[in-house]
N, C-alpha and C positions, 0 to 999 in steps of 0.2 A: 504493500499499500502506499501512495508518496502522496504528500502532501509539500506542496511550497507555502513557504514563510516568504514574506516579500518586507521589505524595512523601508519608511520611510524617514524624510529631516537629516540630522546630522550622522544619525546612524548607518542610513544606507552607503552615503559613501564610505562607513571602516569596513562594513560590510563584501566581499567581492560579487560585482553583478547587483548589491540591492537587497540583494535576495538567497532563502536558502534552502535545496530540494533534503527533505527530508523525508526516509525510509523507515514504516514501523507494520510491527507485523498483524497489529487488530485495530479495530476503531480504541480510539484514546478518548480523553479527555482534553479539554483547551489547555490546564495546570499540566497534565505530565507532557503535553508538547511542549512546551515552557520551561519545562524543568529540563528536558531534553536538550533543549536549546543552551541554556546556560550552562551547562555540566559539558556538553563538547561545543563551547566559544569561549577561548580566552577576553576576547574584547569580551563581550555580553557579562561576563564576571567581572568584570570591573565595572558595569552601570546597577545591571542590578542580583540580586542574593536568591530570590525567590521570586512565582510566577502571579504573589501577591502583588508584590513591588513594582511588577510590571504593569499590572492591572491596576495599580493606582498612578502613576507616570506616561497611561499612556490609551492611547482608542485599539481595542484590540477587534477585527472583525472577521469574518470569519463567511466566505462567499460576499461581497461588502454589507453584510449584517451586522450591526455593533451586539461583542455575546452577553453582553450587558441586558440584553432581550430575548437573549435564546436558552439561558441558565447559568450566565457568567463562568464564573473558570471552570464549571461542571458540564459545559457546553461541551458537545462532543463531536467529535473529530473525525471525518469520513474518509474515504479513499476519494483524489481529486481535488478537495478541498483548498482554496486559495487563502491564509490565512494573510494578514495585513496589519503590521505594529505601527502607531503612528505616534511616535512622539507628542505627547503634550507640552505644549510651550504655557509657562507663565510666572509671571514676577512677582518678588516677595516682599 
């Protein structure tokens, strides 16, 4: 099963091609997918420690739909899904 994860904003420039193709055995949750990304990418490890941090700091879309309306980090990710991580820009 293959899932495409696309990054937007400044992170896209640090990830080759701005996207990653992830191969997994079965349907997984958004949280499991994000954990896998953090584990496998040393640059992402410098930004986020957990899926909850990614969810807090970014808008996460699955097939152009905000996962906040489809179950949050518990949303199921299937073969062929396209995940987009859009970092939120905000002032302090």
